[in-house]
N, C-alpha and C positions, 0 to 999 in steps of 0.2 A: 549679108544684105546691108546695103547702105541706108542711111536716113532717107535719102531721096527715093530709093526703091520702095521703102515702107510707105512714104507719102504717096507715091504713084499707085501703090496697092490700095491705099485709102481713097484716092481719087476714084478708082474703079469701084470700090465697095460702095461709095456714096453716089455713084453715077455722075461724077464730075468730069470735065475735060481734063486730060492729062496735064499735069503741072499746075493745076488750080490751087491745091492746098500747099501752104507754105509752113504751117505748123502753129502759128500764133492765133489762128481762127478759133472762136468759141464753138464748141460742139453744137450747141443749140442753133447757132447761125448757119451751120453747114447742113442742117437737117438730120443730125444724129438722132436715132430713135432706137427702140428695142431690137428691131431687125438689124440695125447697124452693130449693136452690141453682140448679137449672136454671130454675125458675119465676121466681126473682128476676132471673136474667140476662135472661130475656125481658121482664120489667117494665122493667129498666134500658134495654134496647134500645128499648122504646116511648118512653122519655124521651130517647132520643138518646145514651145512655151505653153504654160498653163496660166490662163488669166481668169481670175474670179470676176463674175459679173458685178459684184459690189465694188470691186476696185475700179472697174470701168465707170460705174455710176458716179464715183467720186471725182472723176476727171472733169475738167472744165474746158481745156483746150485740146486741139489735135496733138500738140507736143506732149501733153500729159498722157495721152493714149500711146504714143510712140514710146515714151519712157517706160511704160509697163513691159513692153517687149524687150527694150534695151537692158533693163535691170536683170531680167531673167537670162540674158545672154552674157551676164557678168561684165558689162561694159560701163564705164563712167559716162554720165550724160554728156560731158564735153566731147566725147568721141562721136556723138551723133552728128557732128558737123560734116561728116562725109566719109569717115573711115568705115571699113567693113565691119559689120556687126557679127556676122557668122559665116 
């Protein structure tokens, strides 16, 4: 899965138009809430990742959330620029 595909999944999770999220947005500004955390954990599970809710709670931006999945897929954050994650 590419960074763009993860962002599109987050668009859907947050009920945004496709392509809305770019990554630098503050979670608070995009309407992130406890339901978003639970939904993201389910998405991570679909990708074969386990994400602790407290790790999500420490995230500030959309990129921070994406990085939680990327690190579990054993990828360097620089590879999020578009290479396949899994």
